[in-house]
Structures are given as structure tokens and as C-alpha cells.
BANUGU-967935 format. One record per residue: residue number from 1; residue in one letter; z, y, x of N, C-alpha, C, O in turn. Coordinates in steps of 0.1 Angstrom, whole numbers, plus 5000, padded with zeros to 4 digits. Each point is the difference from the previous one (the first is absolute). Example, Ala and Ser with C-alpha at 12.3 -4.5 7.8 and 13.67 -1.06 7.14 Angstrom:
2
<1,'A',<5078,4943,5132>,<5000,5012,4991>,<5000,5012,5009>,<5007,5000,5010>>
<2,'S',<4986,5011,4986>,<5000,5011,5009>,<5008,5011,4992>,<5001,5011,5005>>
This chain:
131
<1,'M',<5066,5083,5159>,<4997,4989,4991>,<4990,5005,4989>,<5001,5011,4995>>
<2,'A',<4989,4982,5002>,<4990,5003,4990>,<5005,4998,4986>,<5008,4991,4998>>
<3,'V',<4987,5017,4993>,<5002,4998,4986>,<4992,4988,4995>,<4988,4999,5003>>
<4,'G',<5018,4992,4989>,<4992,4989,4994>,<5006,4994,4988>,<5011,5004,4996>>
<5,'Y',<4982,4987,4997>,<5004,4993,4989>,<5008,4988,5004>,<4995,4992,5008>>
<6,'C',<5016,5006,4987>,<5008,4988,5003>,<5004,4993,4987>,<5006,5007,4991>>
<7,'P',<4992,4980,5008>,<5004,4994,4987>,<5015,4998,4999>,<5007,4997,5010>>
<8,'A',<4998,5005,4978>,<5014,4997,4996>,<4999,4990,4989>,<4991,5000,4992>>
<9,'F',<5020,4992,5006>,<5000,4990,4990>,<5013,5000,4992>,<5011,5004,5005>>
<10,'E',<4988,4991,4983>,<5011,4999,4990>,<4999,4986,4994>,<4990,4998,4992>>
<11,'P',<5019,4993,5010>,<5011,5002,5009>,<4996,5001,5015>,<4989,4996,5003>>
<12,'K',<5020,5009,5005>,<4997,5001,5014>,<4996,4987,5006>,<5006,4989,4997>>
<13,'L',<4984,5011,5012>,<4995,4988,5007>,<5002,5002,5015>,<4998,5011,5005>>
<14,'A',<5006,4978,5001>,<5001,5001,5015>,<4987,4995,5006>,<5000,4990,5007>>
<15,'V',<4990,5018,4991>,<4987,4996,5005>,<4995,5013,5008>,<4998,5011,4994>>
<16,'P',<4998,4987,5018>,<4996,5011,5008>,<4985,5004,4997>,<4992,4992,4999>>
<17,'F',<5006,5021,5000>,<4987,5006,4999>,<4995,5002,5014>,<5005,5008,5007>>
<18,'E',<4984,4985,4997>,<4995,5000,5013>,<4991,5012,5003>,<4995,5001,5011>>
<19,'G',<5002,5007,4979>,<4991,5011,5002>,<5008,5013,5003>,<5013,4999,4999>>
<20,'D',<4981,5012,5004>,<5007,5012,5000>,<4998,5009,4988>,<5007,5010,4998>>
<21,'G',<4983,4987,4994>,<4997,5007,4988>,<4993,5013,5001>,<4996,5006,4990>>
<22,'A',<5003,4999,5023>,<4994,5013,5002>,<4985,5000,4996>,<4995,5010,4994>>
<23,'S',<4998,4980,5010>,<4986,4999,4996>,<4998,5000,4985>,<4991,5006,4995>>
<24,'L',<5017,4986,4998>,<4999,5000,4985>,<5003,5014,4994>,<4992,5004,4992>>
<25,'F',<5018,5002,5013>,<5004,5014,4995>,<4988,5010,5002>,<4996,5007,4991>>
<26,'H',<4999,4993,5021>,<4989,5010,5003>,<4987,4996,4994>,<4992,5009,4997>>
<27,'A',<5005,4979,5001>,<4988,4995,4994>,<5001,4999,4985>,<4990,4996,4993>>
<28,'A',<5021,5006,5001>,<5002,4998,4986>,<4990,5006,4990>,<4995,4993,4991>>
<29,'P',<5001,5020,5011>,<4989,5005,4991>,<4987,4992,5001>,<4994,4998,4989>>
<30,'L',<5002,4998,5023>,<4988,4992,5001>,<5002,4986,4994>,<4991,4995,4994>>
<31,'L',<5020,4999,5009>,<5003,4987,4994>,<5000,5000,4985>,<4996,4991,4993>>
<32,'D',<5010,5020,5002>,<5000,5001,4985>,<4986,5002,4994>,<4997,4994,4990>>
<33,'E',<4994,5013,5018>,<4986,5001,4995>,<4994,4986,5000>,<4993,4996,4990>>
<34,'L',<5009,4996,5021>,<4994,4987,5000>,<5006,4991,4989>,<4992,4993,4994>>
<35,'A',<5021,5008,5004>,<5006,4992,4989>,<4994,5004,4987>,<4997,4991,4991>>
<36,'E',<5002,5022,5006>,<4995,5005,4987>,<4986,4995,4998>,<4996,4996,4989>>
<37,'E',<4995,5004,5021>,<4987,4996,4999>,<4999,4985,4996>,<4990,4995,4994>>
<38,'R',<5020,4997,5010>,<5000,4986,4998>,<5009,4995,4988>,<5002,4988,4998>>
<39,'G',<5004,5022,4995>,<5009,4997,4989>,<5013,4994,5004>,<5006,4992,4993>>
<40,'L',<4999,5011,5019>,<5012,4995,5005>,<5012,5010,4997>,<4997,5012,4998>>
<41,'P',<5015,4984,5002>,<5011,5009,5000>,<5000,5009,5012>,<4996,4996,5011>>
<42,'L',<5007,5017,4987>,<5000,5009,5011>,<5012,4998,5009>,<5011,4997,4995>>
<43,'L',<4987,5004,5018>,<5011,4998,5009>,<5011,5010,4997>,<5012,4996,5001>>
<44,'T',<4984,5016,4997>,<5011,5011,4998>,<5007,4998,4986>,<5010,5007,4998>>
<45,'S',<4985,4984,4994>,<5007,4998,4987>,<5013,4993,5002>,<5008,4999,4991>>
<46,'F',<4994,4995,5021>,<5013,4993,5003>,<5009,5009,5008>,<5011,4996,5004>>
<47,'A',<4986,5017,4997>,<5008,5010,5008>,<5005,5011,4990>,<4994,5002,4989>>
<48,'D',<5016,5005,5015>,<5006,5011,4992>,<4990,5011,4999>,<4997,5006,5011>>
<49,'D',<4998,4997,4977>,<4990,5011,4999>,<5006,5012,4992>,<4992,5008,4995>>
<50,'R',<5021,4992,5004>,<5006,5011,4992>,<4998,5013,5008>,<5001,5001,5012>>
<51,'E',<4996,5010,4980>,<4998,5013,5007>,<5014,5007,5001>,<5009,4998,4991>>
<52,'P',<4993,5009,5020>,<5012,5008,5001>,<5001,5011,4990>,<4989,5005,4995>>
<53,'P',<5023,4999,5001>,<5000,5011,4990>,<4994,5013,5006>,<5000,5001,5012>>
<54,'P',<4994,5007,4980>,<4993,5012,5005>,<5008,5009,5009>,<4995,5006,5009>>
<55,'E',<5018,4994,4988>,<5009,5009,5008>,<5005,4994,5013>,<5007,5006,5007>>
<56,'F',<4990,4981,4995>,<5005,4993,5012>,<4993,5006,5013>,<4987,5000,5000>>
<57,'D',<5021,5004,5009>,<4994,5004,5013>,<5009,4995,5012>,<5000,5006,5010>>
<58,'G',<5006,4982,4987>,<5009,4994,5011>,<4992,4991,5009>,<4988,4999,5000>>
<59,'Y',<5020,4994,5008>,<4994,4990,5009>,<4997,4987,4993>,<5006,4997,4989>>
<60,'P',<4985,4995,5016>,<4996,4988,4993>,<5012,4991,4997>,<5001,4993,4990>>
<61,'E',<5009,5006,5019>,<5011,4992,4998>,<5009,5005,4989>,<5009,4992,4995>>
<62,'E',<4990,5020,5001>,<5007,5006,4989>,<4994,4997,4986>,<5005,5003,4990>>
<63,'L',<4982,4992,5010>,<4993,4999,4988>,<5006,4990,4990>,<5001,5002,4988>>
<64,'A',<5005,4987,5017>,<5006,4990,4992>,<5011,5006,4992>,<5002,4997,4988>>
<65,'E',<5006,5012,5018>,<5011,5007,4993>,<4994,5009,4989>,<5006,5002,4989>>
<66,'A',<4983,5004,5014>,<4994,5010,4990>,<4993,4993,4988>,<5001,5005,4989>>
<67,'I',<4993,4983,5013>,<4994,4993,4989>,<5007,4988,4995>,<4996,4994,4990>>
<68,'G',<5014,5002,5017>,<5008,4988,4996>,<4994,4987,5006>,<4990,5001,5006>>
<69,'P',<5018,4989,4993>,<4996,4987,5006>,<4987,4994,4993>,<4998,5002,4988>>
<70,'W',<4994,4992,5020>,<4988,4993,4995>,<5004,4986,4997>,<5005,4993,5008>>
<71,'T',<4993,5003,4979>,<5004,4987,4996>,<4989,4990,4996>,<5003,4989,4995>>
<72,'A',<4985,5015,5008>,<4988,4991,4997>,<4999,4989,5009>,<5001,5001,5012>>
<73,'W',<4996,4987,4983>,<4996,4988,5008>,<4988,4994,4993>,<4997,5001,4989>>
<74,'F',<4995,4991,5020>,<4987,4995,4995>,<4999,4985,5003>,<5007,4995,5009>>
<75,'S',<4984,4999,4984>,<4997,4986,5002>,<4994,4997,5013>,<4990,5006,5004>>
<76,'A',<5016,4984,5003>,<4994,4996,5013>,<4986,4994,4997>,<4991,5001,5009>>
<77,'T',<5007,4993,4980>,<4986,4994,4996>,<4990,5011,5000>,<4989,4999,5005>>
<78,'E',<5014,5013,4989>,<4991,5011,4999>,<4998,5006,5014>,<4989,5004,5004>>
<79,'G',<5021,4996,5004>,<4999,5005,5014>,<4991,4991,5008>,<4991,5005,5008>>
<80,'L',<5010,4982,4990>,<4991,4991,5006>,<4986,5001,4996>,<4990,4999,5008>>
<81,'R',<5008,5004,4979>,<4986,5002,4995>,<4994,5012,5007>,<4988,5000,5004>>
<82,'C',<5020,5011,4998>,<4995,5012,5007>,<4997,4996,5014>,<4989,5003,5005>>
<83,'V',<5020,4992,5002>,<4999,4997,5015>,<4989,4990,5003>,<4992,5002,5009>>
<84,'E',<5007,4987,4983>,<4990,4990,5002>,<4986,5006,4997>,<4990,4997,5007>>
<85,'G',<5009,5011,4983>,<4988,5006,4997>,<4995,5010,5010>,<4988,5001,5004>>
<86,'L',<5022,5007,5002>,<4996,5009,5011>,<4996,4993,5012>,<4990,5003,5007>>
<87,'L',<5017,4986,4997>,<4996,4992,5011>,<4986,4994,4999>,<4992,5000,5009>>
<88,'S',<5005,4995,4979>,<4987,4995,4997>,<4990,5011,5001>,<4989,4998,5006>>
<89,'T',<5014,5013,4989>,<4990,5012,5000>,<4997,5004,5015>,<4989,5003,5003>>
<90,'L',<5022,4997,5005>,<4998,5004,5014>,<4993,4990,5008>,<4998,5002,5012>>
<91,'D',<4999,4986,4983>,<4991,4991,5007>,<4986,5005,5000>,<4992,4996,5009>>
<92,'D',<5004,5013,4982>,<4987,5006,4999>,<4998,5011,5010>,<5009,5009,5000>>
<93,'P',<4981,4990,5009>,<4999,5010,5010>,<4998,5014,4995>,<5005,5010,5006>>
<94,'G',<4989,4992,4982>,<4999,5013,4994>,<5013,5006,4996>,<5003,5012,5002>>
<95,'A',<5006,4980,4992>,<5013,5004,4997>,<5008,5003,5012>,<5008,5010,5001>>
<96,'R',<4991,4982,5009>,<5008,5002,5013>,<4996,5013,5006>,<5009,5007,5005>>
<97,'A',<4979,4996,4994>,<4995,5013,5007>,<5006,5012,4993>,<5000,5011,5006>>
<98,'R',<5004,4988,4982>,<5005,5011,4992>,<5015,5003,5004>,<5005,5011,4997>>
<99,'V',<5002,4980,5009>,<5014,5001,5003>,<5002,5002,5015>,<4998,4991,5008>>
<100,'P',<5007,5021,4996>,<5003,5003,5014>,<5012,4990,5004>,<5009,4997,4993>>
<101,'L',<4990,4999,5020>,<5011,4992,5006>,<5002,4987,4991>,<5011,4996,4998>>
<102,'V',<4978,4998,4998>,<5000,4989,4991>,<5008,4988,5005>,<5006,4993,4992>>
<103,'D',<4994,5005,5021>,<5007,4988,5005>,<5015,5002,4997>,<5007,4990,4997>>
<104,'G',<4999,5022,5005>,<5014,5002,4997>,<5003,4998,4985>,<5010,4995,4996>>
<105,'V',<4980,5010,4995>,<5002,4998,4986>,<5000,4985,4996>,<5008,4996,4992>>
<106,'I',<4983,4997,5014>,<4999,4985,4997>,<5013,4993,5005>,<5005,4991,4993>>
<107,'E',<5000,5013,5019>,<5013,4995,5005>,<5011,5003,4990>,<5008,4991,4997>>
<108,'D',<4993,5021,4998>,<5011,5003,4990>,<4998,4993,4987>,<5010,4995,4994>>
<109,'L',<4978,5004,5001>,<4997,4993,4988>,<5004,4985,5001>,<5005,4994,4991>>
<110,'T',<4992,5000,5021>,<5003,4986,5002>,<5015,4998,5001>,<5005,4990,4995>>
<111,'A',<5002,5019,5011>,<5015,5000,5001>,<5006,5002,4986>,<5010,4993,4996>>
<112,'L',<4984,5016,4996>,<5005,5002,4986>,<4997,4987,4992>,<5009,4996,4992>>
<113,'H',<4980,4998,5010>,<4997,4988,4993>,<5010,4989,5002>,<5005,4993,4991>>
<114,'A',<4999,5005,5022>,<5010,4990,5004>,<5013,5002,4993>,<5006,4990,4995>>
<115,'V',<4999,5022,5004>,<5013,5002,4993>,<4999,4999,4985>,<5009,4996,4993>>
<116,'L',<4979,5008,5002>,<4998,4999,4985>,<4999,4985,4996>,<5005,4997,4989>>
<117,'V',<4990,4995,5019>,<5000,4985,4997>,<5014,4995,4999>,<5003,4993,4990>>
<118,'V',<5006,5011,5019>,<5014,4996,4999>,<5006,5006,4988>,<5008,4993,4993>>
<119,'A',<4990,5019,5004>,<5006,5007,4988>,<4995,4993,4987>,<5009,4998,4991>>
<120,'K',<4979,4998,5008>,<4995,4993,4988>,<5007,4986,4999>,<5005,4997,4989>>
<121,'K',<4997,4996,5022>,<5007,4987,4999>,<5014,5002,4996>,<5006,4991,4993>>
<122,'K',<5000,5020,5011>,<5015,5002,4997>,<5001,5008,4987>,<5012,5004,4997>>
<123,'K',<4977,4999,4997>,<5000,5007,4987>,<5007,5014,5002>,<5007,5005,4991>>
<124,'A',<4990,5001,5020>,<5005,5014,5003>,<4989,5010,4996>,<4989,4997,5001>>
<125,'Q',<5016,5015,4995>,<4991,5011,4998>,<5000,5008,5013>,<5008,4998,5009>>
<126,'F',<4982,5011,4992>,<4999,5008,5012>,<4995,5014,4997>,<4996,5003,4988>>
<127,'R',<5005,5005,5022>,<4994,5014,4999>,<4997,5004,5015>,<5006,4995,5009>>
<128,'L',<4986,5015,4992>,<4997,5006,5013>,<5008,5013,5002>,<4999,5009,4992>>
<129,'E',<5009,4991,5018>,<5008,5012,5003>,<4995,5007,5013>,<4995,4993,5009>>
<130,'V',<5005,5020,4991>,<4996,5007,5012>,<5012,5000,5010>,<5011,5004,4996>>
<131,'A',<4986,4992,5015>,<5010,4999,5011>,<4995,5006,5013>,<5007,5000,5010>>
């Protein structure tokens, strides 16, 4: 199974994420560059960016115990601003050429867009979790 970004919601929503999130996870640095160039929220700003303690040398699944639970949640409206802006940006052939495996990225962004629309309607917050 590939590592990817998977949206989580508060309160929990029974809405399936149809992407696998792997393309978003692996393209995140490039997507953040594109977002920054266009004044959009960064994709990674919706994910846990806490650094492990300097003395931590355990397994990734032990990290939550070392740094404590992550309690941040974000506005679905801001998530939509990011995702819609990135999808619009990737309509440009020059931007598309900068992103490897761009079709998978677009599929994941489209799937993320669908669940964020539901989250906004239900007034739920979201975050991107690594799964």
C-alpha cells in the first residue's frame, strides 16, 4: 500500500474519499510551489507538520506517542480554495508539465474537492492525514 494524504473530518462524515492520496503526498512540494506562486493556501498547510523531538529514533507509528495527539482542524472553505486553485492552475499546460504523474494528481485533487464540498455543506472541518 502506498503512503498518501487522506482527508479526515470533524465531526466525522460518512463520505468516501475516492482517491488514494499517494499522488498528492508525493507531489506536495511541487503543488505547494504552484499554490505559493498563485497566492493560494499550501496543500501541506492542512497536514501535520510538527517535527519529531530531536531524540526520537522510533518507528513512524510511534511518533504520535512521542509528540502527542494532533488536534488541528481546518476550514473546508480554505481547503476548497486551495484545491480549486490547484485544479485551475493544472489546466495550464506549463504548470501540468512541472508535475510528474499529473493525471493521478488531478484525480486525487478532484476526489478531495468532492469530499470538501460535502464537508463545507455540513459545516465540518478537515485535515489531511498520512495513511
